[in-house]
N, C-alpha and C positions, 0 to 999 in steps of 0.2 A: 547465586543459584538458589532455586527454591528448596525447602524442606526435602530431603527424600533423596531417591537415586533418579537418577537417567539412564534409559535404555534406547539404543539406535537400532533399528531393523530395517535392512537392505532387501528392497524388493526388486523383483525384474519385471511385473505386470502391475497394470493401474487398477484391474480388478481386485488383487491381494491387496494393493494399500487401502482402496476402499472399504474391504473386509476388515482389515485391520483397525481403521478409524473408527468404524461402527461398534465393532468388539470393545475397543478400549473407551469409547464413550458410554458403551452398558457397563460395562466393569467398573465404570468409575474413575478411570486412568486417565490423566489428563495427557491430551496431545499436545506437547509442547511446541513442536517446529514439524512441518513437512516440507521436504526436498524434492523436488520434480525437475526432470530434464526440459521441461515445456509447459507453458501457462495450461490450468486444467481446471475447468467449471465444476467438473463432477468433484474435486478435489475440497473446492471452496464449499459447493453444498453439503458436503459430508461432514465439514467440519462447523458449519452453520456460520460461515463468516459473513458478517454485514458489509452494506456497500460502502467503498472508500468515502472517507471525507473530504478527500479533495475537491470534489465539486463545487463544494462549499467557499473554499479558499478563491476557485474562478469565479464565482458568483459574487463573491466580496470584491474581488480586484474590478470585475467588469464594471460594478456598480460604483465603485470609487473613481474609476477611469472615466466614467461617464459625466460623474457630475464634477470632477475635478477637469475635465476639457473644456464641458461647457463653463464653468467658472472662470478658467482660464481666460478663456475667449472674450466671454462678457467683461471681465475684470479689465484686460487690456483695451478693450476699445472706450470702456469709461474712462480709464487712467488717462489716454492719451487722445481722447474725444476726437476720433477719425470722423469726419464727415465725408461720405462720397458719393457724389451725386444725389443727394438730396433725399438719400434712402435712409431707412430709420437707423438711429446708431447702434440698437441691438437689434440686430437682423439674425433671428435663430436659424434660418435655414442654411447660411455658410457655417454657423458656427457647428453644426451637426456632423460634418467632416473631421473636425477637431475631437469633438465627443467621441466618435467612432473610432478613431485611430486610438484616442487614451484608452478607450475600453478594451480593444486587442492587446495594448501593449500591457496594461497593469494586468488583464486577464492572465495574459501569458506567464507573467512574471510572479504574480501570487500562485497560478498552478505550480511553477517550477519550485518555489518556497512549499510550499504543500505536501507536493511529491517527496521533497527530499526529507521532510520532516516526518510524514507518514512512513517512510520507507528506513527511516533513522538511518538516514545516510549522511555524509561519507562514511564508508565502514573500511578501515584502514586494513584489517587481517581479518581471515575466516575461523569460523570456532576451530578448536582443535580436533571436534569430532568429524569435522565434515569430510566427507569421502568425494573425490573428485571424480568418481563413476556418476555423481547426480547431477553433473553438468554433460553426461553423455547419454547413457541410456538405463539408468537404474534411479528408482525412486527411495526415498529413505523418509522413516518414521521415528521421530524422538519422543518419547514420553517419559513422564515425571511421575513416579510412585513412592508412596512411603517405604521406607525401609523393609518394612515386615512384607510388603508384596512384591519385592523383586523376581521371585520366582515364577508368580503366577502372573507378571508383566513379559517376562521372557518367554513362557509358553505361550501366552496369547499371541505374540508376534511371531512365533515359530507355526503355530496352529493358523494361522493367517495367510501363509506362504512364503515367509520371511526367507532368502538364501542365507544370510548372515544376522546375526542378532549379538549384540555384545554390551557389557555395560560401560557407560562413558565415565570417565573419572574426572573431577573436577572442572 
């Protein structure tokens, strides 16, 4: 855990969560985690979250799949020297199908690996401070602050509309 204390606020409304995030950022209090019952673009914008790097995993998998599929097809034809009806030995038009299929396959697999790495999965247990209401109808904001600013962070979350605010231990 980072130096300092962690405080968790439970909010019933999205507007209150956004107000708490903005207030924490203005007060130079680090927002550690935000829990939401549904995906919410407004929270990401308030936090200033950058786009996910998973798309680069997909691109890399697609490029490797295309080059690997075409290379496999060309290597196979050159290795066994299949001559079919007087056509060129390396005819790229039929090889596009193999390249396309490998692009889709490796693109999917790299996307899956990138998503699991980016989400830090698998997570075998939830954090001790997790409240089941975060999966139903409530929002949670976990902030980290230096030990001397605990009261300030508690009042910041309360003033933003939190219905429950408490300090998280260990």
